[in-house]
N, C-alpha and C positions, 0 to 999 in steps of 0.2 A: 577375667576380662577387665579391662580398665574402665573406670566410671564413665558412662555416657556412650560407651562403645556398644554397638548393636551387633547380634549374631548375623543379620543380614550382610553386614559389611565384611564379614570374614568367609574366605573360601574354605572348602571342605578340609583341606590339609590343616589349616590353622585351627579349625574347630576340632578336629581329632587331636591335634597336640594339646590344645587346652583341656580337652576331656582326660587325656593320659597325664596332664600335670595336675589333676585333681579337681577340675570343674565339672563335677558329675551332672550338673543341670544342663549341659550342653547336648548330651546325648539325645534327649527327646527332641530337640531342635533339629539335630542332624537327621534323625529319622523322619521327622515331619517334612523336611526338605526332599527327601527322596522316596517316600513311601508310595506316591501316587505312581511314579515311573516304574518302581519295582512290581507294583500290583499289575499295572498294565502290561508289563512284560510277561508276568506269571499267567495272566489272562489270555494273551496272545498264544501261549503255549497250550493252555487247557481248555479254553473256551467255557469255563465254567466258574462262575463268580465265588462260590464257596471255597473250591479247590485253590483258586488264585488267592484268596484271603488266607488260607492255611499256609501256602508256599510263602507268601509275603511275611507272615508272622515268623515262620521258621527262619526265613532269610535274616531278619532283623535280631532274632536270638543269636544266630551265628555270627552276625557283625559284632554283637555286643561281646560275645565269648572271645572273638579272634581280633579285636580291635588293636590289642597291643602288638600283633604280628603284622599290621598294615605298615608298608613301607612307603613313606612320603616321596620317594623317588618317583613313585608311579602315580597315575591318576586314581583319586578315591572312586570315581565313578567306574573305571575300568575294573577295579578291585570289588567293588559291590556288585556289578553286573557279572562277574565271574562266580561270585557266591550264589547269586540269583539263578544263573543259567545252571550251575551244577545241582542246586536244590531242586528246580523245576524237573531236570532231566532225571535225577534220582526218583522223583516222585513217579514220573511217568513209566520208569523201568520197573518199578514196584507194582504199579497197576497194570503193567503188561500191555500198555496201549501203543508200545512202539513195535512196528514190524521190522525188525533189523535186516530182513532180506531186502527191503526197499532201498537200504543204504548202499551208496557206491563204496569204492575202496577208501581206506583211510587217507591215502595221498590225494585224493580227489581225481584220480585218473579216469579219463574218458575221452579217448582220441577224437571221436566225433563232435562233441560239444565243445572241447577245449579250443576249438578253432572258430568259434562263432562270435568272436569279439564285436564285430561290426553291428551283428544283430543285437547283441546286448546293449550297445549304446543306444541303438534305435529304440529298443524296448524302453530304457530308462527315460529317454526323451518323451515318449508315449505317456509314460506314468506322470511325469512332470506336468503334462498338459491336461490331465484329469483334475477337474475341480472337486469331486466328491471324494474326500478323504477316507470316509467311512467305506465307501465302494472299494478302495484300494485295500483298506484293512481286512475286509471280508475276503478279498482274492488272497491276500498274504496267509490267512488263515488256512487256506486249502492247498497251499504250496507244501511239497514234502518237507519234513521237519529239518533235514539237513541243510536246506536252503532257506527254509522259513526263519530259523534262528539268525542267519546272517542278515536278511532283509529286515527282521524286527530291530535288531540292533543298529543297523544303518538308518532306517527310516523313522522309526518311532523314538529312538534314543540318541540319534545323531551322533553315533560313534564312528570314528574313521576306520577304514579297513585294517590299519595297524593295530587300533585298539581292539578290534573285533577278534583279530589274530590272537591277541594276548588273553582276551576273555575265553575264547574257545580252545585255546592251547593247540592251535593248528597253525601250519606255516602260512605266511602271508600269501604265497601264490596259490595255495589251496583255497584260502578264503576268497580270493579274487575270482578264482575259478567257480567256486559255489555261488558268488554274489551274481556272476554272469548267467549261471544256469538258473538261478532263483528268478532273476528278471525275466528270462525267457519263459519259464514256468508261468510266471505271474501274467506276462502279456497274453500267452495263449488262454489262460483262464478269463481274463478280463475281455478278450475278444469274443469268447464263447457266451459270456454272460450279456454282453452288449448287443 
């Protein structure tokens, strides 16, 4: 970095490139910039602080090892959350906390709920009106995992549906469908709680 230039002034791609160019002191800053978001993402999956810490640590070890393979054509945040999602999912699979029979088909097909677009928009509007964010986060933690991960990436990490499609390696239409269904599940849960 040039003298007087701050890491805060650099975007993620520039920091990664500087690291790859030999400025190793940048890596801790890059990790510090994203560690809270990755921890929160892991915690949303597991609801356990210690496990979320372990997953977060593993994510950043993987980031360090794979940083040379990062393609700056793509968003660093998308790349990072792809690693975080895969790490959390692998952890849950190893612990057998996932009930795979609860999952829908890979292509996201479900003729009944695919046609509920208007209700999903209404559900989203209802969520926006809710002032207590913690209340919504608790609701999201009870949504089935297949939909929960889409909602977490959308609301907690502000990823677009296109970016979520990339992170989850699912077709965009599948992500849109899962997003709608997740909103409907969340609306139902929050209505019961309220």
